[in-house]
C-alpha positions in Angstrom: 5.3 38.6 13.5 8.6 37.3 12.7 9.2 33.7 11.1 11.4 33.1 14.3 8.5 34.4 16.4 6.0 31.8 14.8 8.5 29.0 15.2 8.7 29.7 18.9 5.1 30.3 19.0 4.5 26.5 17.0 7.1 25.1 19.2 5.1 26.0 22.3 7.6 28.0 24.0 4.4 30.2 25.0 1.6 27.9 25.5 3.9 25.3 27.5 4.3 27.4 30.6 0.5 27.7 30.8 -0.3 24.1 30.2 2.4 21.3 31.0 0.6 18.7 29.4 0.5 20.7 26.2 2.4 19.0 23.0 3.4 21.7 20.6 2.9 21.3 16.9 6.7 21.3 16.5 7.0 18.4 19.1 4.1 16.6 17.3 5.1 17.2 13.7 8.9 16.9 14.4 11.5 16.9 11.7 11.3 13.1 11.2 7.7 12.9 10.9 7.4 15.8 8.4 10.4 14.4 6.4 8.9 11.2 6.1 5.5 12.4 5.1 6.3 15.5 3.1 9.0 17.5 1.4 9.4 19.7 4.4 11.6 19.4 7.5 9.1 21.6 9.8 5.7 22.0 10.2 6.3 26.2 10.0 7.7 25.5 6.5 4.8 23.2 5.8 2.5 26.2 6.9 4.5 29.0 5.1 4.1 27.1 1.7 0.4 27.0 2.2 0.3 30.9 2.6 -1.6 30.2 5.7 -1.4 33.2 8.5 -0.8 31.2 11.9 0.4 33.1 14.7 -0.9 30.9 17.5 -1.9 27.5 17.2 -5.6 28.1 17.5 -5.3 29.9 14.0 -5.0 26.6 13.0 -8.6 25.7 13.7 -9.5 29.0 12.0 -8.4 27.8 8.6 -11.4 26.2 6.5 -11.1 22.6 6.5 -11.5 22.1 2.8 -8.6 24.4 2.2 -6.4 22.6 4.9 -7.3 19.5 3.7 -6.2 20.6 0.3 -2.9 21.6 1.3 -2.3 18.3 3.3 -3.4 16.4 0.4 -1.2 18.2 -2.5 1.9 18.5 0.0 2.0 15.2 2.2 0.8 11.7 1.7 -2.1 11.9 3.6 -5.5 12.3 2.6 -6.7 15.2 5.1 -5.5 17.0 7.9 -7.3 14.6 10.3 -5.5 11.5 9.2 -2.2 13.7 9.4 -3.0 14.9 13.0 -4.1 11.4 14.1 -1.0 9.8 12.7 1.3 12.2 14.3 -0.4 11.8 17.7 -0.1 8.1 17.5 3.5 8.0 16.5 4.1 10.5 19.3 2.3 8.2 22.1 4.2 5.3 20.9 7.7 7.5 21.4 
C-alpha cells in the first residue's frame, strides 16, 4: 500500500462511507493537534516514524500496547497512547 493510500485510509475516506458517525484518525489527530503535541504535522508521519505497518485503522489496535506507548512517549508530550487518544477526543468534541 502506498503512503497516499494509507493517508486516504487514515483520513477515513473508505470507512466514513460505511459509518457516517465515524471520526477518522486524521480528523481526530489533525495538523493543529499533532503540531501542538509532537514534532509531526500529521498522524501518518507519526505512524511512519515508528515504522508501524498500518493499512487500516484496526491495525493500530494490533500494535502491542507497550511498543505504541513507547513511541508515544518518545515522540509526543503524552505519557501513553490512551492519554493521547483521550485528549484528542476531548479536543475534537469541544469543537
